[in-house]
C-alpha positions, 0 to 999 in steps of 0.5 A: 408796744414792747418794753424794748421800744419804750425804753430806748426808741432813738437807740433802737432806730440805730440797730439797722445802721449797726447791722449794716456796719457788720460785714460778717453775718455771724457778727451781725447776729451777735451784735444785734442780739447783744444790743437788744439785750442791752437795750432791754436792760437799760433802765427808763431814761438810761443814758449811753455813757461810760457809767451805764456801760460799766454797770452793764459789764458788771451785770454781765459778770454777775450773770456769769457771762464769760469774757468773750461774751462780755467783750462782744457785748461791749464792742457792740455797744461801742459801735452803737455809741459811734453811730449815735454820736 
């Protein structure tokens, strides 16, 4: 079992639903890649809430990611949160 599947199985189960919500293949690829990176970063027991997303945004900034990459990652997380609700 990979670290990704042990960190966030309920959220991981939503990735196909998120993929189906994306019309463009490019957006689908970008969102799924971004969500996999987010879920891999998410600490064990981590929650999908505003403080966690803000911490992830700060992490991306620390990693030197650009505004477009950060905004795309946050958009993907928002879509995941909508599907999880």
